[in-house]
N, C-alpha and C positions, 0 to 999 in steps of 0.2 A: 204124603209124598215127600221123598228125601231128594234134595238137590245137592249133587256133589261136584258140579262143575258149571262154569259159565263160559259159553263159547261164542255167543253172538250178541249183538246190540241192534235195536230196532233201526238205528241209523243206517245199518248195512242192508236192510230189506228194501225192496222196491215198492212202490205204491200199490201195485196190483196184488202182491203178496199180503201187504198190510190190510187192504180192503177185504180180503177174504177171511181174515182172522178176527176173533174177538179178543180184545186186549183186557186182561184183568191185572190191575195195577197193585203193586206192593210198595208201600211207602217206608222210606228209611230216613233217619235224621243223621246228623254229622257223626254221631257215635256208633249207631248201629250198622252204618255202611262199612265199618271197619271190622265187624265181628264175623269170623268165619264159621262159627257154630252158634245157631240160634233158631228159634221158632218165630215165624212171621205169619200174619193173616193177610190174605189178599182182599181186595174190595168186595169180592163175591162172598167172602166169609170162609173160603177154603184155606186150610192151615197148610203151611209148607215147613219143612225142616231143612235148614241149610247146614251142610257139613262139607264145607269147601276145603280144598287141599292145603296142607302146610305150605307156607310161602305165599298164600293168597294175600294180595295187597289191599283191595277195597272194591266194593260194589259201585259201579258207575251208573249215572242216570241213563236209562234206556236199556240196560243189560237185560237179556232175556234169561229168566231164571229157569223156565221150562216151556217147551213147545209141544203142545198136544196136537191132535188132528185139526181142530178148529179154534183152539184158544192158545194164547201165549200169556205167560205170567211175566210182567215187565216191571223192573225196578224203577221207582220214581223217587227222586230226592226231595225232601222237604226243604223249603228255603231256610237260610240261616240269617239271623239278625247280625248285620256287619257294619263296620265303619269303613268307608271307601275314602282313602287319604290320597289327595292329589297335589303334592308339593309343587310350588311355582319355580323352584330352582334346585339345582344339585345341593346347594348348601342347606336349604330348608329340608330336603329329602334326608340328607345325612344326619342333621340334628334330630329329626323326628325318628329315624331308624335307630339311632344310637340310644335315645331315650327309651323308646319302646323295647329295643333289644335288651336293655338292662332289666326289663320286667319278664323276659323270657316268654314273650307273647308268640303265639302261633300266627304266622302271617303268610299271605300269598301275594305274589307280584304279577301284574298283568301289563300288557302293552296296548297300544291304541287299537289293535285288531280284536280285542277282547270284548266281552259283553259290556264292559265299562266305557269303551270308546276313548280311553286315555291311558297314559302310563300311570298306574296307581299301585298303592299298597293296600291290601284289604286285611282287616283283623276282625275277630269276633267283637260284637258290641260289648263295651265295658264302660260304665259311667265315669270312672276315674280317667280312662284314656280319652274319652270325649272332653272331659274337663281340661286335661292337658292340652289337647289340640286347640280348644277355644283360647286357653291362656297363651299358647305359642302363636296363635294367629294362622295356623296352618289350615288350608282349605280342606274340607272333608264333607261327606254326606253320610247319612245313615239310611239303610235300606235292608230289605229282605231279598236275598238272591240264592238261587240254586248254584252252589259252588261246584266247579268241575272236579275238585278233589276235596277230601275231608281235611279239616285242620288237624295237624298232628303235632304232638308235643315234640319239640326239638330237644334231643338229648344233649346234655352239656355237663361239664365238670369245671370246678374252680380249683 
C-alpha cells in the first residue's frame, strides 16, 4: 500500500469513531519521522510505502497514515532520550543557552503548559552536555519523552 498524503490525526476523531476501528500502529523515531519516502511495517506486519509530497515537514504522533473500512494505520513516535534543563534564573538560562548554542545542539523550548510542566529547554541526551550541566550546577533531569516535533539540525554559517 502506498501512502501519498496525511490528512487526519486520531486526536481529531471522536470516541465513537475510534471504538469502531482497529488501530494498527506504525512506529517512528526522531529521524524516520522526517523522511517523506520510506518503507515501514505496522504492528500487524503489513508493509506500507510512504511517498509524501515535496514540502512535507514531518510525521506527527497520532497521524493517520491510512484509513480502511475497519482499520486505521496510526503513526506512533518512539520516545527520545533527552535532557530537560530547567534554569532557575534568566542569567543561568542565558549562560546554559550560550554554551550549548556554541555546540550547535538541536534544542526545543517549552512553557509551563507543556508535558514538562515548567519553562524548560530540552536537548537530546549527550554525556558531555550532562557533564557540563553538572559542572555548571544547572538543574536538569534525564528522561525519555515523545517529542511533539523532531529535533532538527539548525543551519548556520560562520
